[in-house]
C-alpha positions as CSV (number, residue, x, y, z in Angstrom):
1,X,-186.9,-95.9,123.4
2,X,-184.4,-98.8,123.3
3,X,-184.7,-98.9,119.9
4,X,-185.0,-95.5,119.1
5,X,-181.4,-95.0,120.8
6,X,-180.0,-97.7,118.9
7,X,-181.5,-96.5,115.5
8,X,-180.2,-93.1,116.2
9,X,-176.7,-94.6,117.2
10,X,-176.8,-96.7,113.6
11,X,-177.4,-93.1,112.0
12,X,-174.8,-91.7,113.9
13,X,-172.1,-94.2,112.9
14,X,-173.2,-94.8,109.0
15,X,-173.0,-91.1,108.6
16,X,-169.3,-91.4,110.4
17,X,-168.2,-93.9,108.4
18,X,-169.3,-92.0,105.4
19,X,-167.2,-88.5,106.3
20,X,-164.6,-90.5,107.0
21,X,-164.6,-92.0,103.4
22,X,-165.0,-88.9,102.2
23,X,-162.1,-87.7,103.7
24,X,-160.0,-90.3,102.5
25,X,-161.3,-90.0,98.9
26,X,-160.2,-86.2,99.1
27,X,-157.0,-87.0,100.4
28,X,-155.5,-89.6,97.9
29,X,-157.2,-87.6,94.8
30,X,-154.3,-86.7,92.5
31,X,-153.9,-82.5,93.2
32,X,-154.1,-80.7,89.9
33,X,-150.7,-80.1,88.2
34,X,-149.3,-76.5,89.1
35,X,-148.6,-74.1,86.4
36,X,-144.9,-74.0,85.5
37,X,-143.2,-70.7,86.4
38,X,-141.7,-68.8,83.2
39,X,-139.3,-66.3,83.6
40,X,-140.5,-62.6,82.5
41,X,-137.8,-61.3,80.6
42,X,-137.9,-57.8,79.0
43,X,-135.5,-56.8,75.7
44,X,-134.9,-53.6,74.1
45,X,-134.2,-53.4,70.4
46,X,-135.1,-56.1,68.0
47,X,-131.9,-58.0,67.8
48,X,-131.6,-58.5,71.5
49,X,-135.5,-59.9,71.3
50,X,-134.6,-62.4,68.6
51,X,-131.4,-63.9,70.0
52,X,-133.1,-64.2,73.4
53,X,-136.3,-65.9,71.7
54,X,-134.0,-68.4,69.6
55,X,-132.8,-69.7,73.1
56,X,-135.3,-69.2,75.2
57,X,-138.3,-70.1,73.2
58,X,-141.1,-71.3,75.1
59,X,-139.3,-71.4,78.5
60,X,-139.1,-68.1,79.3
61,X,-142.2,-65.2,78.8
62,X,-140.4,-62.9,76.8
63,X,-141.4,-59.1,76.1
64,X,-140.2,-56.5,73.5
65,X,-140.3,-53.2,75.0
66,X,-140.1,-51.0,71.8
67,X,-143.1,-51.6,69.5
68,X,-142.6,-52.7,65.8
69,X,-141.8,-49.6,63.4
70,X,-140.3,-47.1,66.2
71,X,-137.0,-46.1,65.7
72,X,-134.9,-47.2,68.7
73,X,-132.9,-44.2,68.9
74,X,-135.7,-41.7,69.8
75,X,-137.7,-44.5,72.0
76,X,-138.2,-44.1,76.0
77,X,-139.7,-46.3,78.2
78,X,-143.5,-45.3,79.7
79,X,-144.1,-45.3,83.4
80,X,-146.5,-48.1,82.8
81,X,-143.7,-50.4,81.3
82,X,-141.2,-49.0,83.9
83,X,-143.7,-50.3,86.4
84,X,-143.9,-53.9,84.9
85,X,-140.0,-54.2,85.1
86,X,-140.3,-54.0,88.8
87,X,-141.8,-57.6,88.5
88,X,-139.2,-58.9,85.7
89,X,-136.8,-61.8,86.2
90,X,-134.2,-60.5,83.5
91,X,-134.2,-57.1,81.4
92,X,-131.7,-57.8,78.4
93,X,-130.3,-54.3,76.5
94,X,-127.6,-53.9,73.6
95,X,-125.4,-51.3,75.4
96,X,-123.0,-48.5,74.1
97,X,-125.4,-45.9,74.2
98,X,-128.0,-47.6,71.8
99,X,-130.7,-47.0,74.7
100,X,-129.6,-43.8,76.5
101,X,-132.3,-44.0,78.5
102,X,-131.7,-47.3,80.6
103,X,-129.4,-45.9,83.2
104,X,-132.2,-43.5,84.2
105,X,-134.9,-46.4,84.0
106,X,-132.6,-48.9,86.1
107,X,-131.9,-45.9,88.8
108,X,-136.0,-45.9,88.8
109,X,-137.0,-49.1,89.3
110,X,-137.0,-51.2,92.5
111,X,-136.1,-54.7,91.9
112,X,-133.5,-56.2,93.5
113,X,-133.7,-59.6,92.1
114,X,-133.8,-58.2,88.6
115,X,-130.8,-59.8,86.4
116,X,-129.6,-57.1,84.0
117,X,-127.7,-57.7,80.7
118,X,-125.5,-55.8,78.7
119,X,-125.2,-57.7,75.9
120,X,-122.5,-55.7,73.9
121,X,-119.9,-56.5,77.1
122,X,-116.7,-57.8,76.0
123,X,-117.1,-56.7,72.4
124,X,-114.4,-55.0,70.8
125,X,-116.0,-51.9,70.2
126,X,-115.7,-49.3,66.8
127,X,-115.4,-45.8,67.0
128,X,-116.7,-43.8,64.2
129,X,-113.8,-42.7,62.5
130,X,-112.4,-46.2,62.5
131,X,-115.0,-47.5,60.0
132,X,-115.5,-44.4,58.3
133,X,-111.9,-43.3,57.8
134,X,-112.8,-39.6,58.7
135,X,-112.9,-37.8,62.0
136,X,-115.8,-38.3,63.9
137,X,-118.3,-35.2,64.9
138,X,-120.7,-37.4,66.8
139,X,-118.7,-37.5,70.1
140,X,-120.7,-34.9,71.6
141,X,-124.0,-36.2,71.1
142,X,-125.6,-39.1,73.1
143,X,-124.2,-42.1,71.3
144,X,-120.8,-41.2,72.3
145,X,-117.4,-41.9,70.5
146,X,-118.4,-45.8,69.7
147,X,-120.3,-47.4,67.3
148,X,-123.4,-49.4,69.0
149,X,-124.8,-51.4,66.0
150,X,-122.5,-54.5,67.1
151,X,-124.6,-56.9,66.3
152,X,-124.3,-56.6,62.2
153,X,-121.5,-58.5,62.4
154,X,-122.6,-62.4,63.1
155,X,-119.4,-63.0,65.3
156,X,-120.7,-60.3,67.7
157,X,-124.1,-61.6,67.3
158,X,-122.7,-65.0,68.6
159,X,-121.2,-63.2,71.7
160,X,-124.2,-61.5,72.2
161,X,-126.3,-64.4,72.5
162,X,-123.9,-66.3,74.5
163,X,-124.0,-63.5,77.2
164,X,-128.3,-63.7,76.9
165,X,-128.0,-67.5,77.4
166,X,-126.0,-67.3,80.7
167,X,-128.4,-64.9,82.0
168,X,-131.3,-67.2,81.2
169,X,-129.3,-69.9,83.0
170,X,-128.8,-67.8,86.0
171,X,-132.8,-67.1,86.2
172,X,-133.8,-70.4,85.3
173,X,-131.3,-73.3,86.2
174,X,-133.3,-76.0,86.1
175,X,-133.7,-75.6,82.2
176,X,-129.9,-74.6,81.6
177,X,-129.6,-78.0,78.9
178,X,-132.2,-76.6,77.2
179,X,-130.9,-72.8,77.0
180,X,-127.4,-74.7,75.9
181,X,-128.7,-76.5,73.3
182,X,-130.8,-73.7,71.7
183,X,-127.5,-71.6,71.9
184,X,-125.3,-74.1,70.3
185,X,-128.0,-74.8,67.3
186,X,-128.2,-70.8,66.8
187,X,-124.5,-70.1,66.8
188,X,-124.3,-72.9,64.4
189,X,-126.7,-71.0,62.1
190,X,-124.8,-67.5,62.9
191,X,-121.6,-69.3,61.6
192,X,-123.2,-70.6,58.7
193,X,-124.3,-67.0,57.6
194,X,-120.9,-65.6,58.4
195,X,-119.3,-68.1,56.1
196,X,-122.2,-67.1,53.2
197,X,-120.9,-63.3,53.9
198,X,-117.3,-64.4,53.6
199,X,-117.6,-66.7,50.6
200,X,-120.0,-64.1,48.5
201,X,-118.3,-61.0,49.2
202,X,-114.8,-62.1,48.4
203,X,-114.9,-61.2,44.6
204,X,-117.0,-58.2,43.9
205,X,-116.3,-55.5,42.0
206,X,-116.9,-52.8,44.4
207,X,-115.8,-52.1,48.1
208,X,-117.5,-48.9,48.9
209,X,-120.9,-48.5,50.6
210,X,-122.6,-45.3,50.5
211,X,-125.2,-45.3,53.3
212,X,-127.6,-42.8,55.2
213,X,-125.9,-43.1,58.1
214,X,-123.2,-44.7,59.9
215,X,-124.9,-47.7,61.2
216,X,-122.5,-50.7,59.1
217,X,-119.2,-50.3,60.3
218,X,-118.9,-53.6,61.9
219,X,-120.3,-55.2,59.2
220,X,-118.0,-53.5,56.9
221,X,-115.1,-54.4,58.6
222,X,-115.8,-58.0,58.9
223,X,-116.2,-58.2,55.3
224,X,-113.5,-55.9,54.1
225,X,-116.0,-53.0,53.1
226,X,-115.7,-49.3,52.9
227,X,-118.6,-47.5,54.4
228,X,-119.2,-43.6,53.5
229,X,-122.4,-42.4,55.7
230,X,-123.7,-39.2,54.7
231,X,-124.6,-38.7,58.5
232,X,-122.6,-39.9,61.3
233,X,-124.2,-42.4,64.1
234,X,-127.4,-39.9,64.6
235,X,-130.1,-40.6,61.8
236,X,-131.4,-37.3,62.6
237,X,-127.8,-35.4,62.1
238,X,-128.0,-33.2,59.0
239,X,-124.6,-33.3,56.8
240,X,-123.4,-30.0,55.7
241,X,-123.2,-28.8,51.8
242,X,-119.6,-29.2,52.1
243,X,-120.3,-32.9,53.1
244,X,-122.8,-33.5,50.3
245,X,-120.5,-32.2,47.8
246,X,-117.5,-34.6,48.8
247,X,-119.8,-37.5,48.9
248,X,-121.5,-37.1,45.6
249,X,-118.0,-36.4,44.0
250,X,-116.9,-39.5,45.6
251,X,-120.0,-41.4,44.2
252,X,-119.4,-40.1,40.8
253,X,-115.6,-40.8,40.7
254,X,-116.2,-44.5,41.9
255,X,-118.9,-45.1,39.7
256,X,-121.1,-46.4,42.4
257,X,-124.4,-47.1,41.4
258,X,-126.4,-47.3,44.7
259,X,-127.1,-45.2,47.7
260,X,-128.3,-46.9,50.8
261,X,-131.2,-45.9,53.2
262,X,-132.8,-47.7,56.1
263,X,-136.4,-49.1,56.8
264,X,-137.1,-46.7,59.8
265,X,-135.5,-43.3,58.9
266,X,-136.2,-41.1,55.9
267,X,-134.7,-41.6,52.7
268,X,-134.6,-37.9,51.7
269,X,-130.9,-37.7,51.9
270,X,-130.0,-40.9,50.0
271,X,-132.8,-39.9,47.6
272,X,-131.0,-36.4,47.2
273,X,-127.8,-37.7,46.7
274,X,-129.0,-40.5,44.3
275,X,-131.1,-37.5,42.1
276,X,-127.5,-35.6,42.0
277,X,-125.5,-38.4,40.8
278,X,-127.4,-40.4,38.7
279,X,-127.7,-43.7,41.3
280,X,-130.3,-45.8,42.7
281,X,-131.7,-46.2,46.2
282,X,-131.7,-49.4,47.7
283,X,-132.7,-50.7,51.6
284,X,-129.9,-51.8,53.8
285,X,-131.5,-52.8,56.9
286,X,-129.9,-52.6,60.3
287,X,-132.3,-54.9,61.8
288,X,-132.6,-52.3,65.0
289,X,-136.1,-52.7,64.6
290,X,-138.4,-54.8,62.3
291,X,-141.6,-53.0,61.2
292,X,-145.4,-54.6,61.5
293,X,-144.9,-56.0,58.1
294,X,-141.9,-57.5,58.4
295,X,-142.7,-59.6,61.4
296,X,-146.5,-60.5,59.8
297,X,-143.9,-61.7,57.3
298,X,-141.9,-63.9,59.3
299,X,-138.5,-62.2,59.0
300,X,-136.1,-62.6,61.7
301,X,-132.3,-61.4,62.2
302,X,-131.2,-64.2,59.7
303,X,-133.2,-63.5,57.5
304,X,-132.8,-59.8,56.9
305,X,-129.0,-60.6,57.1
306,X,-129.4,-62.8,54.1
307,X,-131.5,-59.9,52.4
308,X,-128.9,-57.5,53.2
309,X,-126.5,-59.7,51.8
310,X,-128.4,-60.2,48.3
311,X,-128.7,-56.6,48.1
312,X,-124.8,-55.7,48.7
313,X,-124.4,-58.4,46.0
314,X,-126.8,-56.6,43.5
315,X,-125.5,-53.3,44.2
316,X,-121.7,-54.2,44.4
317,X,-121.2,-56.9,42.0
318,X,-122.9,-54.5,38.7
């Protein structure tokens, strides 16, 4: 009997030792690396997406709200997208009524921690008549009196990128240096782009640019061009017969060779005017939204702006 008791106690002691050892091993095991949280950042139009990507890169979970090829003037968020914004950290939009649905969107979601960024804040805005040299008839539409296409001046793009950088730092202070470094690199690229525009457009033969709608005012002002728009800020506007006749006479009198239209809007008006005047049509891209093909080809804000520059040289330098 005594042997059995001692045998039983021995087994208990061995089991206890093994249990304690097992606990000790588990306690000192290296814990698995936790997945690093990335701020969820939503952007509206393509320039805001691209500027944010250039600064945030792989440190953020970046999401573009407006799908490729969509005309940003007409697009509106879905109920599903509004629900997703409830869990976002940062929301970046251009402003100046480029996204007329933003106020309604922000009023509908409940997300007190959401950092809201109007990237055009602090930029000197142009009214329509300031850059078309005519009275604006767009004041009563949803764009208001000001041109929202501020990013088409690369120096304005730097200001917008800086505003975005500050918002990312606010959302993710641990990566402040990363965001600041990327911003400086991107700002240098934009300065080089501006310098290239300045140098190559300085001695062109013509300075008048006839466009389908008045999206290029900031570019025109920056590089001393004259924008003549078939329609106002809204690409859906239909010009009067008198307006079309005036522009037709202008094109003929100034011997202009090109009428510009855009990738995401109908070329019909530009084609009608070109046929009337003997001019050709060409694309000048306001970069409000890239097509699926452009994105697959690896294009971005700077590459498309460089294409715009080449197009202007061809059209105005002939």
